[in-house]
C-alpha positions as CSV (number, residue, x, y, z in Angstrom):
1,X,45.7,-43.2,-54.3
2,X,44.7,-40.5,-51.9
3,X,47.8,-38.6,-50.8
4,X,46.9,-38.5,-47.1
5,X,46.1,-42.2,-47.1
6,X,49.4,-43.0,-48.8
7,X,51.3,-40.9,-46.2
8,X,49.5,-42.7,-43.4
9,X,50.7,-46.1,-44.8
10,X,54.3,-44.7,-44.9
11,X,54.0,-43.2,-41.4
12,X,52.9,-46.6,-39.9
13,X,56.2,-48.1,-41.1
14,X,58.2,-45.3,-39.6
15,X,56.9,-45.5,-36.1
16,X,57.0,-48.7,-34.2
17,X,55.0,-48.1,-31.1
18,X,53.1,-45.4,-29.2
19,X,51.2,-45.3,-25.9
20,X,48.9,-42.7,-24.4
21,X,49.7,-43.7,-20.8
22,X,53.4,-44.2,-20.0
23,X,52.6,-46.3,-16.9
24,X,53.0,-50.0,-17.4
25,X,55.8,-49.8,-19.9
26,X,59.4,-51.0,-19.3
27,X,61.1,-48.4,-17.0
28,X,64.7,-47.3,-17.2
29,X,66.5,-46.9,-13.8
30,X,65.6,-43.2,-13.6
31,X,61.9,-44.0,-14.2
32,X,61.7,-43.0,-17.9
33,X,59.6,-45.2,-20.3
34,X,59.5,-45.4,-24.0
35,X,56.5,-43.5,-25.4
36,X,57.1,-43.6,-29.1
37,X,59.8,-45.4,-31.1
38,X,60.6,-44.9,-34.7
39,X,63.1,-45.5,-37.5
40,X,64.3,-41.9,-37.6
41,X,65.2,-39.3,-34.9
42,X,62.2,-37.6,-33.3
43,X,62.8,-34.1,-31.9
44,X,61.4,-30.6,-31.4
45,X,58.6,-31.7,-29.2
46,X,55.6,-29.5,-28.5
47,X,52.3,-30.2,-26.8
48,X,48.9,-28.9,-27.8
49,X,47.4,-26.4,-25.2
50,X,45.4,-29.2,-23.5
51,X,48.0,-31.8,-23.5
52,X,46.1,-34.2,-25.7
53,X,48.3,-34.1,-28.9
54,X,52.1,-34.2,-29.1
55,X,53.7,-32.6,-32.2
56,X,57.3,-33.4,-33.2
57,X,59.6,-33.4,-36.1
58,X,61.0,-36.5,-37.7
59,X,62.9,-37.4,-40.9
60,X,61.0,-39.4,-43.5
61,X,62.3,-41.6,-46.3
62,X,62.5,-38.7,-48.7
63,X,65.3,-37.2,-46.6
64,X,63.3,-34.2,-45.3
65,X,61.9,-33.7,-41.8
66,X,58.2,-33.2,-41.4
67,X,55.8,-32.5,-38.6
68,X,53.8,-35.3,-37.0
69,X,51.1,-35.3,-34.4
70,X,49.9,-38.1,-32.2
71,X,47.6,-38.6,-29.2
72,X,49.5,-41.7,-28.2
73,X,46.6,-44.0,-29.1
74,X,47.1,-44.1,-32.8
75,X,49.9,-43.9,-35.3
76,X,51.4,-40.4,-35.7
77,X,49.9,-38.5,-38.6
78,X,52.0,-36.6,-41.1
79,X,50.9,-32.9,-41.1
80,X,53.1,-31.4,-43.7
81,X,54.0,-32.6,-47.2
82,X,56.6,-30.3,-48.7
83,X,60.2,-31.0,-49.5
84,X,61.4,-28.4,-46.9
85,X,62.7,-29.5,-43.4
86,X,60.0,-28.6,-41.0
87,X,60.1,-28.3,-37.3
88,X,58.4,-26.6,-34.4
89,X,59.5,-25.1,-31.1
90,X,58.6,-25.4,-27.5
91,X,55.2,-24.7,-25.8
92,X,53.5,-21.8,-27.6
93,X,53.7,-23.2,-31.2
94,X,50.0,-24.0,-31.0
95,X,47.6,-21.0,-30.8
96,X,44.8,-22.0,-28.5
97,X,42.6,-19.2,-29.7
98,X,42.7,-19.9,-33.5
99,X,43.8,-23.6,-33.3
100,X,46.7,-22.7,-35.7
101,X,50.2,-24.2,-35.4
102,X,53.2,-22.1,-36.3
103,X,56.4,-23.7,-37.4
104,X,59.7,-23.3,-39.4
105,X,60.2,-24.5,-42.9
106,X,63.8,-24.7,-43.9
107,X,64.9,-24.9,-47.6
108,X,68.0,-27.2,-47.3
109,X,69.3,-26.2,-50.8
110,X,69.6,-22.4,-50.2
111,X,69.6,-22.4,-46.3
112,X,66.9,-19.8,-45.9
113,X,63.7,-20.6,-44.0
114,X,60.1,-19.5,-43.8
115,X,57.8,-19.0,-40.8
116,X,54.5,-20.8,-41.6
117,X,51.3,-21.8,-39.9
118,X,48.7,-24.5,-40.5
119,X,45.2,-25.0,-39.0
120,X,45.2,-27.6,-36.3
121,X,43.1,-30.1,-38.2
122,X,44.2,-29.3,-41.8
123,X,47.3,-29.2,-43.9
124,X,47.0,-26.0,-46.0
125,X,49.7,-23.6,-44.8
126,X,50.0,-19.8,-44.6
127,X,53.4,-18.2,-45.1
128,X,54.1,-15.4,-42.6
129,X,57.8,-14.7,-43.2
130,X,59.6,-15.3,-46.5
131,X,63.0,-13.6,-47.1
132,X,66.6,-14.6,-47.7
133,X,67.3,-15.0,-44.0
134,X,67.4,-17.9,-41.5
135,X,64.2,-17.7,-39.4
136,X,63.2,-20.2,-36.7
137,X,61.4,-21.1,-33.5
138,X,58.2,-19.1,-33.9
139,X,55.8,-18.9,-31.0
140,X,52.4,-17.3,-30.4
141,X,51.8,-15.0,-27.5
142,X,49.1,-16.0,-25.0
143,X,46.4,-13.9,-26.7
144,X,47.3,-15.5,-30.0
145,X,47.5,-12.2,-31.9
146,X,51.2,-12.0,-32.5
147,X,54.2,-14.3,-33.4
148,X,57.6,-14.0,-31.8
149,X,60.4,-15.6,-33.7
150,X,64.2,-15.8,-34.2
151,X,66.0,-14.4,-37.2
152,X,69.6,-13.7,-38.3
153,X,68.7,-10.2,-39.5
154,X,71.4,-8.6,-37.4
155,X,74.0,-11.4,-38.0
156,X,73.1,-13.0,-34.7
157,X,70.0,-14.9,-33.8
158,X,67.7,-12.2,-32.4
159,X,64.0,-11.8,-31.7
160,X,61.4,-10.3,-34.0
161,X,57.7,-9.7,-33.6
162,X,54.9,-9.8,-36.2
163,X,51.1,-9.7,-36.1
164,X,49.6,-13.2,-36.3
165,X,48.0,-12.3,-39.6
166,X,51.2,-11.0,-41.1
167,X,52.2,-12.3,-44.6
168,X,55.0,-11.3,-47.0
169,X,52.5,-8.9,-48.7
170,X,51.8,-7.0,-45.4
171,X,52.9,-3.4,-45.3
172,X,54.1,-3.6,-41.8
173,X,57.6,-4.9,-41.2
174,X,58.8,-7.4,-38.5
175,X,59.7,-5.4,-35.3
176,X,63.2,-6.1,-34.0
177,X,63.1,-6.6,-30.2
178,X,66.0,-4.5,-29.2
179,X,65.4,-4.8,-25.5
180,X,66.7,-8.3,-25.3
181,X,70.4,-9.2,-24.7
182,X,73.0,-9.0,-27.6
183,X,74.3,-12.3,-28.9
184,X,72.3,-15.3,-30.0
185,X,68.7,-16.0,-28.7
186,X,66.9,-19.3,-29.6
187,X,63.7,-21.1,-28.7
188,X,61.6,-18.3,-27.1
189,X,58.2,-19.0,-25.6
190,X,55.7,-17.0,-23.4
191,X,54.8,-18.0,-19.9
192,X,51.6,-20.0,-20.4
193,X,49.4,-18.5,-17.7
194,X,50.0,-14.8,-18.0
195,X,52.4,-14.2,-20.9
196,X,54.3,-11.8,-18.6
197,X,57.6,-13.6,-19.3
198,X,59.5,-14.8,-22.3
199,X,61.7,-17.9,-21.8
200,X,64.7,-18.4,-24.1
201,X,68.3,-19.8,-24.4
202,X,71.1,-17.2,-24.9
203,X,74.8,-16.9,-25.4
204,X,76.7,-13.7,-25.7
205,X,79.3,-15.0,-28.2
206,X,79.7,-18.3,-30.1
207,X,82.5,-19.3,-27.7
208,X,80.2,-18.9,-24.6
209,X,78.0,-21.5,-23.0
210,X,74.3,-21.4,-23.6
211,X,72.2,-20.1,-20.6
212,X,68.5,-20.3,-19.9
213,X,67.0,-16.8,-19.4
214,X,63.7,-15.1,-18.8
215,X,62.7,-11.5,-19.5
216,X,59.5,-9.5,-19.8
217,X,58.1,-9.2,-23.4
218,X,59.8,-5.9,-23.9
219,X,63.2,-7.4,-22.8
220,X,63.3,-5.8,-19.4
221,X,63.9,-7.6,-16.1
222,X,66.3,-10.1,-17.6
223,X,67.3,-13.0,-15.4
224,X,69.5,-16.1,-15.9
225,X,68.0,-19.3,-14.5
226,X,70.2,-21.8,-12.6
227,X,73.4,-20.4,-14.1
228,X,76.3,-22.9,-14.8
229,X,79.5,-23.1,-16.8
230,X,77.8,-25.8,-19.0
231,X,75.5,-25.7,-22.0
232,X,71.8,-25.2,-20.9
233,X,69.5,-25.6,-23.9
234,X,66.0,-26.5,-25.0
235,X,64.0,-24.6,-22.4
236,X,60.3,-25.2,-22.1
237,X,57.6,-24.0,-19.6
238,X,55.9,-26.2,-17.1
239,X,52.1,-26.0,-16.6
240,X,52.3,-22.5,-15.1
241,X,54.6,-19.5,-15.0
242,X,56.7,-20.7,-12.1
243,X,58.5,-23.8,-13.4
244,X,60.8,-24.4,-16.4
245,X,62.4,-27.6,-17.7
246,X,65.6,-27.7,-19.8
247,X,68.4,-29.9,-21.0
248,X,72.0,-29.5,-19.6
249,X,75.3,-31.2,-19.9
250,X,76.4,-29.9,-16.4
251,X,76.8,-33.5,-15.2
252,X,78.9,-34.6,-18.2
253,X,76.1,-35.5,-20.6
254,X,72.7,-34.0,-21.4
255,X,70.1,-34.6,-18.8
256,X,66.8,-32.9,-18.0
257,X,66.5,-30.4,-15.1
258,X,63.7,-28.4,-13.6
259,X,64.2,-24.9,-12.1
260,X,61.8,-22.1,-11.2
261,X,61.6,-18.4,-12.0
262,X,61.9,-17.1,-8.5
263,X,65.0,-18.7,-6.9
264,X,67.7,-21.2,-7.7
265,X,65.8,-24.5,-7.0
266,X,67.3,-27.2,-9.3
267,X,65.8,-30.7,-9.7
268,X,67.4,-33.3,-11.8
269,X,64.7,-35.2,-13.7
270,X,66.6,-37.8,-15.8
271,X,69.8,-39.7,-15.1
272,X,71.1,-41.9,-17.9
273,X,74.4,-42.0,-19.9
274,X,72.5,-41.4,-23.1
275,X,71.4,-38.1,-24.6
276,X,68.2,-36.6,-23.1
277,X,66.9,-33.4,-24.8
278,X,63.9,-31.5,-26.2
279,X,61.7,-31.8,-23.1
280,X,58.0,-31.0,-23.4
281,X,56.1,-30.8,-20.1
282,X,52.5,-32.0,-20.6
283,X,50.3,-29.0,-19.4
284,X,47.6,-31.2,-17.9
285,X,48.8,-34.7,-17.2
286,X,51.8,-34.4,-14.8
287,X,54.4,-36.1,-17.0
288,X,57.1,-34.9,-19.4
289,X,57.9,-36.1,-22.9
290,X,61.5,-35.9,-24.2
291,X,63.8,-37.1,-26.9
292,X,66.5,-39.6,-26.1
293,X,68.8,-42.1,-27.8
294,X,69.0,-44.3,-24.7
295,X,67.2,-47.2,-26.5
296,X,68.8,-47.0,-30.0
297,X,72.1,-45.0,-29.5
298,X,74.0,-42.9,-31.9
299,X,71.6,-39.9,-31.9
300,X,68.6,-42.0,-33.0
301,X,66.2,-40.1,-30.8
302,X,63.0,-41.8,-29.6
303,X,60.3,-40.1,-27.6
304,X,60.3,-41.1,-23.9
305,X,58.1,-40.1,-20.9
306,X,58.9,-39.5,-17.3
307,X,56.7,-38.5,-14.4
308,X,56.7,-35.0,-13.2
309,X,58.8,-35.0,-10.0
310,X,57.5,-33.7,-6.6
311,X,58.0,-30.0,-6.6
312,X,58.7,-28.0,-3.4
C-alpha cells in the first residue's frame, strides 16, 4: 500500500474534528472554540505566511511526534515519516520565498537533534545542522536567506545563525550570536513586516522566571516586554511588528496575553482554569489558534481558536 495513503488513514483516526471557520462552534465562556481535537497532544503551532495552513506537532501511535498540516477543511496530513520527534517553532518556520519549512528533529535515544527543512508540498528533507548537540526552534529571517536557531553549544541555550543553504558539509560554521543576553534563549522569530526585531523568551539562570524579550538581529536594543515575576513563554508575533502574543502563569495558571513592542499595554486573551499555551496568531484572518487541555484535561492538548481582541 502507498505509504502516504496509509499514513492518511492513520491520521484520520488520530484527529476527530477540524473546522476552517471557528464561528458557529461551541464557545467556552472566554469565547474560545474547539478548532481541532485529537487523541494525542497537539502543540508547537505555526501558521503559513498567508494564514491558510496551520502546522503543528502531535504524537502518533509509534510513540514519536510528527509534523502535521491542515487548512481546517480536511483531515491533517502527516508531513514527516521518520522515527525522530519532530516539531516546529513560532511564526517564521515557513519560508515565504522558497516555500520551505524548517523544523527540529530530535533523536530520543541519544538526545541530540538536527535542524531540517522540507519543501512546503513535499516530504523529502534537507539536513542543515547535524552534530552532537541539542538544537531547536529554527526560524527563517524575513528575506528567507538565513536560519536562526537555538543550540546548547555554550552549555546554555543560545542563538546561532547559518545560511539557508547550509548543510553539514558546508565549509562555513554556524555563527554564535554573542550580542544577545547570557543565559537561556528559546523560540526566536523575526518581526514579520520588517525583520528589524527578534522576539524570544529568556531567563538568566535556571532558577529565574522566563521573560519575553525583543532585540535587533545583532542583539542590540534589548527590551523585556510586559515584565512580571511569573513565567512568560511561547512568544509569537501578531500580523505586524507591533503586537506580540504569549502564554503566562501570572494569574495562577497559563493564559494567553497580548502586549506591544512600544509600551506596556497588556491584554488578557483567554480566561479558563485549564492550560492555554502555544499561541499562533493568524496573519490574515484576525483570530488566534492555541493549544489547551480545557476539553480533555491532563495535558491532552487540543487546538482551539479565539477571536483577535480589539486592540488600542
